[in-house]
KETI-427737 format. One record per residue (C-alpha): x, y, z; residue in one letter; residue number from 1. Coordinates in steps of 0.2 Angstrom, whole numbers, plus 5000, padded with zeros to 4 digits. Example, Ala and Ser with C-alpha at 12.3 -4.5 7.8 and 13.67 -1.06 7.14 Angstrom:
2
<r px="5062" py="4978" pz="5039" aa="a" i="1"/>
<r px="5068" py="4995" pz="5036" aa="s" i="2"/>
// end
This chain:
285
<r px="4929" py="5067" pz="4925" aa="x" i="1"/>
<r px="4920" py="5062" pz="4941" aa="x" i="2"/>
<r px="4921" py="5070" pz="4958" aa="x" i="3"/>
<r px="4919" py="5063" pz="4976" aa="x" i="4"/>
<r px="4919" py="5071" pz="4993" aa="x" i="5"/>
<r px="4923" py="5060" pz="5008" aa="x" i="6"/>
<r px="4926" py="5064" pz="5026" aa="x" i="7"/>
<r px="4936" py="5053" pz="5038" aa="x" i="8"/>
<r px="4937" py="5054" pz="5057" aa="x" i="9"/>
<r px="4955" py="5054" pz="5062" aa="x" i="10"/>
<r px="4958" py="5045" pz="5079" aa="x" i="11"/>
<r px="4972" py="5052" pz="5089" aa="x" i="12"/>
<r px="4984" py="5067" pz="5087" aa="x" i="13"/>
<r px="4985" py="5074" pz="5069" aa="x" i="14"/>
<r px="4991" py="5090" pz="5061" aa="x" i="15"/>
<r px="4989" py="5092" pz="5042" aa="x" i="16"/>
<r px="5001" py="5107" pz="5043" aa="x" i="17"/>
<r px="5015" py="5097" pz="5052" aa="x" i="18"/>
<r px="5012" py="5082" pz="5041" aa="x" i="19"/>
<r px="5012" py="5092" pz="5025" aa="x" i="20"/>
<r px="5029" py="5101" pz="5029" aa="x" i="21"/>
<r px="5036" py="5084" pz="5032" aa="x" i="22"/>
<r px="5030" py="5076" pz="5016" aa="x" i="23"/>
<r px="5035" py="5092" pz="5005" aa="x" i="24"/>
<r px="5053" py="5090" pz="5012" aa="x" i="25"/>
<r px="5053" py="5071" pz="5007" aa="x" i="26"/>
<r px="5061" py="5072" pz="4990" aa="x" i="27"/>
<r px="5053" py="5056" pz="4982" aa="x" i="28"/>
<r px="5035" py="5060" pz="4987" aa="x" i="29"/>
<r px="5037" py="5079" pz="4985" aa="x" i="30"/>
<r px="5020" py="5087" pz="4980" aa="x" i="31"/>
<r px="5018" py="5090" pz="4961" aa="x" i="32"/>
<r px="5016" py="5108" pz="4957" aa="x" i="33"/>
<r px="5013" py="5124" pz="4968" aa="x" i="34"/>
<r px="5002" py="5123" pz="4983" aa="x" i="35"/>
<r px="4985" py="5130" pz="4979" aa="x" i="36"/>
<r px="4974" py="5134" pz="4993" aa="x" i="37"/>
<r px="4975" py="5129" pz="5012" aa="x" i="38"/>
<r px="4975" py="5110" pz="5010" aa="x" i="39"/>
<r px="4987" py="5097" pz="5003" aa="x" i="40"/>
<r px="4985" py="5093" pz="4984" aa="x" i="41"/>
<r px="4993" py="5078" pz="4975" aa="x" i="42"/>
<r px="4990" py="5067" pz="4960" aa="x" i="43"/>
<r px="4993" py="5048" pz="4959" aa="x" i="44"/>
<r px="4988" py="5032" pz="4951" aa="x" i="45"/>
<r px="4975" py="5023" pz="4961" aa="x" i="46"/>
<r px="4979" py="5005" pz="4965" aa="x" i="47"/>
<r px="4968" py="4992" pz="4956" aa="x" i="48"/>
<r px="4963" py="5001" pz="4940" aa="x" i="49"/>
<r px="4979" py="5012" pz="4940" aa="x" i="50"/>
<r px="4969" py="5027" pz="4934" aa="x" i="51"/>
<r px="4975" py="5045" pz="4938" aa="x" i="52"/>
<r px="4967" py="5052" pz="4953" aa="x" i="53"/>
<r px="4969" py="5069" pz="4961" aa="x" i="54"/>
<r px="4966" py="5072" pz="4980" aa="x" i="55"/>
<r px="4964" py="5088" pz="4990" aa="x" i="56"/>
<r px="4964" py="5086" pz="5009" aa="x" i="57"/>
<r px="4960" py="5099" pz="5022" aa="x" i="58"/>
<r px="4958" py="5097" pz="5041" aa="x" i="59"/>
<r px="4944" py="5103" pz="5052" aa="x" i="60"/>
<r px="4948" py="5097" pz="5069" aa="x" i="61"/>
<r px="4948" py="5078" pz="5070" aa="x" i="62"/>
<r px="4940" py="5077" pz="5053" aa="x" i="63"/>
<r px="4949" py="5075" pz="5036" aa="x" i="64"/>
<r px="4940" py="5082" pz="5022" aa="x" i="65"/>
<r px="4945" py="5074" pz="5005" aa="x" i="66"/>
<r px="4940" py="5079" pz="4988" aa="x" i="67"/>
<r px="4944" py="5067" pz="4974" aa="x" i="68"/>
<r px="4943" py="5069" pz="4955" aa="x" i="69"/>
<r px="4947" py="5057" pz="4942" aa="x" i="70"/>
<r px="4940" py="5044" pz="4930" aa="x" i="71"/>
<r px="4943" py="5028" pz="4940" aa="x" i="72"/>
<r px="4938" py="5021" pz="4957" aa="x" i="73"/>
<r px="4937" py="5036" pz="4968" aa="x" i="74"/>
<r px="4932" py="5025" pz="4983" aa="x" i="75"/>
<r px="4948" py="5016" pz="4982" aa="x" i="76"/>
<r px="4958" py="5032" pz="4979" aa="x" i="77"/>
<r px="4950" py="5039" pz="4995" aa="x" i="78"/>
<r px="4956" py="5024" pz="5005" aa="x" i="79"/>
<r px="4973" py="5025" pz="4997" aa="x" i="80"/>
<r px="4975" py="5044" pz="5002" aa="x" i="81"/>
<r px="4971" py="5040" pz="5020" aa="x" i="82"/>
<r px="4984" py="5026" pz="5019" aa="x" i="83"/>
<r px="4998" py="5036" pz="5012" aa="x" i="84"/>
<r px="4994" py="5051" pz="5024" aa="x" i="85"/>
<r px="4993" py="5038" pz="5039" aa="x" i="86"/>
<r px="4975" py="5044" pz="5043" aa="x" i="87"/>
<r px="4969" py="5027" pz="5043" aa="x" i="88"/>
<r px="4979" py="5022" pz="5059" aa="x" i="89"/>
<r px="4971" py="5023" pz="5076" aa="x" i="90"/>
<r px="4983" py="5035" pz="5085" aa="x" i="91"/>
<r px="4974" py="5036" pz="5101" aa="x" i="92"/>
<r px="4988" py="5026" pz="5110" aa="x" i="93"/>
<r px="5002" py="5036" pz="5102" aa="x" i="94"/>
<r px="5004" py="5049" pz="5116" aa="x" i="95"/>
<r px="5007" py="5035" pz="5128" aa="x" i="96"/>
<r px="5023" py="5030" pz="5119" aa="x" i="97"/>
<r px="5029" py="5047" pz="5123" aa="x" i="98"/>
<r px="5025" py="5045" pz="5141" aa="x" i="99"/>
<r px="5034" py="5029" pz="5142" aa="x" i="100"/>
<r px="5049" py="5035" pz="5132" aa="x" i="101"/>
<r px="5055" py="5053" pz="5136" aa="x" i="102"/>
<r px="5065" py="5054" pz="5119" aa="x" i="103"/>
<r px="5050" py="5051" pz="5109" aa="x" i="104"/>
<r px="5040" py="5062" pz="5120" aa="x" i="105"/>
<r px="5052" py="5076" pz="5116" aa="x" i="106"/>
<r px="5050" py="5072" pz="5097" aa="x" i="107"/>
<r px="5031" py="5072" pz="5098" aa="x" i="108"/>
<r px="5032" py="5090" pz="5106" aa="x" i="109"/>
<r px="5044" py="5096" pz="5093" aa="x" i="110"/>
<r px="5033" py="5089" pz="5079" aa="x" i="111"/>
<r px="5015" py="5091" pz="5085" aa="x" i="112"/>
<r px="5003" py="5080" pz="5076" aa="x" i="113"/>
<r px="5015" py="5073" pz="5064" aa="x" i="114"/>
<r px="5009" py="5057" pz="5055" aa="x" i="115"/>
<r px="5021" py="5049" pz="5044" aa="x" i="116"/>
<r px="5017" py="5052" pz="5026" aa="x" i="117"/>
<r px="5024" py="5039" pz="5013" aa="x" i="118"/>
<r px="5024" py="5036" pz="4995" aa="x" i="119"/>
<r px="5007" py="5035" pz="4986" aa="x" i="120"/>
<r px="5009" py="5016" pz="4984" aa="x" i="121"/>
<r px="5021" py="5002" pz="4987" aa="x" i="122"/>
<r px="5023" py="5002" pz="4968" aa="x" i="123"/>
<r px="5030" py="5020" pz="4968" aa="x" i="124"/>
<r px="5041" py="5016" pz="4983" aa="x" i="125"/>
<r px="5048" py="5002" pz="4973" aa="x" i="126"/>
<r px="5051" py="5012" pz="4958" aa="x" i="127"/>
<r px="5060" py="5025" pz="4968" aa="x" i="128"/>
<r px="5071" py="5012" pz="4977" aa="x" i="129"/>
<r px="5077" py="5006" pz="4959" aa="x" i="130"/>
<r px="5080" py="5024" pz="4954" aa="x" i="131"/>
<r px="5090" py="5029" pz="4969" aa="x" i="132"/>
<r px="5102" py="5014" pz="4969" aa="x" i="133"/>
<r px="5120" py="5020" pz="4967" aa="x" i="134"/>
<r px="5114" py="5038" pz="4964" aa="x" i="135"/>
<r px="5113" py="5054" pz="4975" aa="x" i="136"/>
<r px="5095" py="5058" pz="4979" aa="x" i="137"/>
<r px="5095" py="5073" pz="4968" aa="x" i="138"/>
<r px="5100" py="5063" pz="4953" aa="x" i="139"/>
<r px="5086" py="5050" pz="4957" aa="x" i="140"/>
<r px="5073" py="5064" pz="4959" aa="x" i="141"/>
<r px="5078" py="5070" pz="4942" aa="x" i="142"/>
<r px="5076" py="5053" pz="4934" aa="x" i="143"/>
<r px="5059" py="5052" pz="4942" aa="x" i="144"/>
<r px="5054" py="5069" pz="4936" aa="x" i="145"/>
<r px="5059" py="5064" pz="4918" aa="x" i="146"/>
<r px="5048" py="5048" pz="4919" aa="x" i="147"/>
<r px="5033" py="5058" pz="4925" aa="x" i="148"/>
<r px="5036" py="5071" pz="4911" aa="x" i="149"/>
<r px="5037" py="5058" pz="4898" aa="x" i="150"/>
<r px="5025" py="5044" pz="4903" aa="x" i="151"/>
<r px="5015" py="5051" pz="4917" aa="x" i="152"/>
<r px="4998" py="5061" pz="4917" aa="x" i="153"/>
<r px="4996" py="5078" pz="4925" aa="x" i="154"/>
<r px="5010" py="5076" pz="4938" aa="x" i="155"/>
<r px="5006" py="5058" pz="4942" aa="x" i="156"/>
<r px="5019" py="5044" pz="4941" aa="x" i="157"/>
<r px="5017" py="5033" pz="4926" aa="x" i="158"/>
<r px="5005" py="5018" pz="4929" aa="x" i="159"/>
<r px="5013" py="5001" pz="4929" aa="x" i="160"/>
<r px="5005" py="4995" pz="4912" aa="x" i="161"/>
<r px="5013" py="5011" pz="4904" aa="x" i="162"/>
<r px="5030" py="5009" pz="4913" aa="x" i="163"/>
<r px="5031" py="4990" pz="4909" aa="x" i="164"/>
<r px="5030" py="4994" pz="4890" aa="x" i="165"/>
<r px="5041" py="5010" pz="4890" aa="x" i="166"/>
<r px="5057" py="5010" pz="4881" aa="x" i="167"/>
<r px="5068" py="5016" pz="4895" aa="x" i="168"/>
<r px="5086" py="5022" pz="4894" aa="x" i="169"/>
<r px="5092" py="5022" pz="4911" aa="x" i="170"/>
<r px="5109" py="5019" pz="4920" aa="x" i="171"/>
<r px="5114" py="5002" pz="4924" aa="x" i="172"/>
<r px="5100" py="4989" pz="4926" aa="x" i="173"/>
<r px="5087" py="5002" pz="4931" aa="x" i="174"/>
<r px="5077" py="4999" pz="4915" aa="x" i="175"/>
<r px="5076" py="4981" pz="4918" aa="x" i="176"/>
<r px="5072" py="4983" pz="4936" aa="x" i="177"/>
<r px="5059" py="4996" pz="4933" aa="x" i="178"/>
<r px="5050" py="4984" pz="4921" aa="x" i="179"/>
<r px="5051" py="4970" pz="4934" aa="x" i="180"/>
<r px="5043" py="4982" pz="4947" aa="x" i="181"/>
<r px="5029" py="4987" pz="4935" aa="x" i="182"/>
<r px="5025" py="4969" pz="4931" aa="x" i="183"/>
<r px="5025" py="4965" pz="4950" aa="x" i="184"/>
<r px="5013" py="4979" pz="4953" aa="x" i="185"/>
<r px="5001" py="4972" pz="4939" aa="x" i="186"/>
<r px="5002" py="4955" pz="4947" aa="x" i="187"/>
<r px="4997" py="4961" pz="4964" aa="x" i="188"/>
<r px="5013" py="4958" pz="4972" aa="x" i="189"/>
<r px="5015" py="4976" pz="4978" aa="x" i="190"/>
<r px="4997" py="4979" pz="4984" aa="x" i="191"/>
<r px="4997" py="4990" pz="4999" aa="x" i="192"/>
<r px="4983" py="4983" pz="5008" aa="x" i="193"/>
<r px="4990" py="4965" pz="5006" aa="x" i="194"/>
<r px="5007" py="4971" pz="5012" aa="x" i="195"/>
<r px="4999" py="4979" pz="5027" aa="x" i="196"/>
<r px="4989" py="4964" pz="5032" aa="x" i="197"/>
<r px="5004" py="4952" pz="5035" aa="x" i="198"/>
<r px="5019" py="4952" pz="5047" aa="x" i="199"/>
<r px="5032" py="4965" pz="5043" aa="x" i="200"/>
<r px="5046" py="4952" pz="5040" aa="x" i="201"/>
<r px="5034" py="4942" pz="5028" aa="x" i="202"/>
<r px="5030" py="4957" pz="5019" aa="x" i="203"/>
<r px="5048" py="4962" pz="5016" aa="x" i="204"/>
<r px="5051" py="4944" pz="5010" aa="x" i="205"/>
<r px="5037" py="4945" pz="4997" aa="x" i="206"/>
<r px="5044" py="4961" pz="4990" aa="x" i="207"/>
<r px="5061" py="4954" pz="4989" aa="x" i="208"/>
<r px="5054" py="4942" pz="4976" aa="x" i="209"/>
<r px="5054" py="4957" pz="4964" aa="x" i="210"/>
<r px="5070" py="4958" pz="4953" aa="x" i="211"/>
<r px="5081" py="4972" pz="4959" aa="x" i="212"/>
<r px="5074" py="4974" pz="4976" aa="x" i="213"/>
<r px="5086" py="4969" pz="4990" aa="x" i="214"/>
<r px="5083" py="4970" pz="5009" aa="x" i="215"/>
<r px="5085" py="4989" pz="5010" aa="x" i="216"/>
<r px="5073" py="4992" pz="4996" aa="x" i="217"/>
<r px="5060" py="4979" pz="5001" aa="x" i="218"/>
<r px="5060" py="4987" pz="5018" aa="x" i="219"/>
<r px="5057" py="5004" pz="5011" aa="x" i="220"/>
<r px="5043" py="4998" pz="5001" aa="x" i="221"/>
<r px="5034" py="4990" pz="5016" aa="x" i="222"/>
<r px="5038" py="5005" pz="5028" aa="x" i="223"/>
<r px="5036" py="5020" pz="5017" aa="x" i="224"/>
<r px="5026" py="5012" pz="5003" aa="x" i="225"/>
<r px="5013" py="5002" pz="5012" aa="x" i="226"/>
<r px="5015" py="5015" pz="5027" aa="x" i="227"/>
<r px="5014" py="5001" pz="5040" aa="x" i="228"/>
<r px="5013" py="5009" pz="5057" aa="x" i="229"/>
<r px="5022" py="4996" pz="5067" aa="x" i="230"/>
<r px="5037" py="4991" pz="5056" aa="x" i="231"/>
<r px="5055" py="4992" pz="5063" aa="x" i="232"/>
<r px="5067" py="4999" pz="5050" aa="x" i="233"/>
<r px="5083" py="4988" pz="5051" aa="x" i="234"/>
<r px="5093" py="4995" pz="5037" aa="x" i="235"/>
<r px="5094" py="5014" pz="5041" aa="x" i="236"/>
<r px="5111" py="5019" pz="5047" aa="x" i="237"/>
<r px="5106" py="5037" pz="5050" aa="x" i="238"/>
<r px="5093" py="5030" pz="5062" aa="x" i="239"/>
<r px="5105" py="5019" pz="5071" aa="x" i="240"/>
<r px="5116" py="5035" pz="5073" aa="x" i="241"/>
<r px="5102" py="5044" pz="5080" aa="x" i="242"/>
<r px="5098" py="5031" pz="5093" aa="x" i="243"/>
<r px="5116" py="5031" pz="5099" aa="x" i="244"/>
<r px="5116" py="5050" pz="5100" aa="x" i="245"/>
<r px="5099" py="5051" pz="5109" aa="x" i="246"/>
<r px="5099" py="5035" pz="5120" aa="x" i="247"/>
<r px="5118" py="5033" pz="5123" aa="x" i="248"/>
<r px="5131" py="5022" pz="5116" aa="x" i="249"/>
<r px="5128" py="5004" pz="5116" aa="x" i="250"/>
<r px="5109" py="5005" pz="5115" aa="x" i="251"/>
<r px="5102" py="4997" pz="5100" aa="x" i="252"/>
<r px="5086" py="5001" pz="5089" aa="x" i="253"/>
<r px="5079" py="4984" pz="5093" aa="x" i="254"/>
<r px="5081" py="4987" pz="5112" aa="x" i="255"/>
<r px="5074" py="5004" pz="5113" aa="x" i="256"/>
<r px="5060" py="5001" pz="5101" aa="x" i="257"/>
<r px="5051" py="4989" pz="5112" aa="x" i="258"/>
<r px="5043" py="5003" pz="5121" aa="x" i="259"/>
<r px="5037" py="5011" pz="5104" aa="x" i="260"/>
<r px="5024" py="4997" pz="5100" aa="x" i="261"/>
<r px="5012" py="4997" pz="5091" aa="x" i="262"/>
<r px="5019" py="5013" pz="5083" aa="x" i="263"/>
<r px="5037" py="5008" pz="5079" aa="x" i="264"/>
<r px="5037" py="5016" pz="5062" aa="x" i="265"/>
<r px="5030" py="5032" pz="5069" aa="x" i="266"/>
<r px="5043" py="5034" pz="5082" aa="x" i="267"/>
<r px="5057" py="5030" pz="5070" aa="x" i="268"/>
<r px="5050" py="5043" pz="5057" aa="x" i="269"/>
<r px="5050" py="5056" pz="5071" aa="x" i="270"/>
<r px="5068" py="5053" pz="5076" aa="x" i="271"/>
<r px="5073" py="5053" pz="5057" aa="x" i="272"/>
<r px="5064" py="5069" pz="5054" aa="x" i="273"/>
<r px="5072" py="5078" pz="5069" aa="x" i="274"/>
<r px="5089" py="5072" pz="5063" aa="x" i="275"/>
<r px="5086" py="5079" pz="5045" aa="x" i="276"/>
<r px="5079" py="5095" pz="5052" aa="x" i="277"/>
<r px="5095" py="5097" pz="5063" aa="x" i="278"/>
<r px="5106" py="5093" pz="5049" aa="x" i="279"/>
<r px="5098" py="5106" pz="5038" aa="x" i="280"/>
<r px="5099" py="5119" pz="5052" aa="x" i="281"/>
<r px="5118" py="5116" pz="5054" aa="x" i="282"/>
<r px="5121" py="5117" pz="5035" aa="x" i="283"/>
<r px="5112" py="5133" pz="5034" aa="x" i="284"/>
<r px="5123" py="5142" pz="5047" aa="x" i="285"/>
// end
């Protein structure tokens, strides 16, 4: 097994600790296994060769220290790690969004250094979207865990060539749709770099070509799978509710988000994260 050590300068505010807390609370992308050491550890299939890779990320000031192990293309895996942790985004202008919009400024203060962490890949995001259809999140997470236990390797989600050939027995048309997702990944339709390189709406339309992925699912794949920094989620009712609560009735997401550019995804994730945090606090009383 090969090993590669890489260092990346992160431009703009970043706290691995804050980002890790956010990601570990994000059920679909929950870290496999127990934390070991001070950094973040996770296993995934690297796009391209779809070989298992393991990444350990630690922070030293503005530098991300990434240790990768695996038998595949570890250079590609390093780039993918930076993408799903949003370390590849120039965040130098992010504080200015908070100065323009006091609501976002408050969110930045409450979640210092948060960078939106997404799925390991658009492929994994698409698979989650299929599993989560018409199920509670805890049920979908259970199905995902079963797939990893049966077809994955060392905690990593099964690669698309394995999933495409697996004899799945899942509710409804989930088996059919997961096979379609796997084939789309193998055909390059769910490539993270390609989806990030085009306009948000065009990327969503591309993803909707995959059987079983409607507008909501396709948006999830682009926003949380490709981790596009300036995409505007249009199908999140809880985000719409947060906008009404924070900005006042009658204000729309499209209206308030104009001042968030070019970090509309980041701003939306901050608001959603605070809403989830508040919901958990209320439930725990």
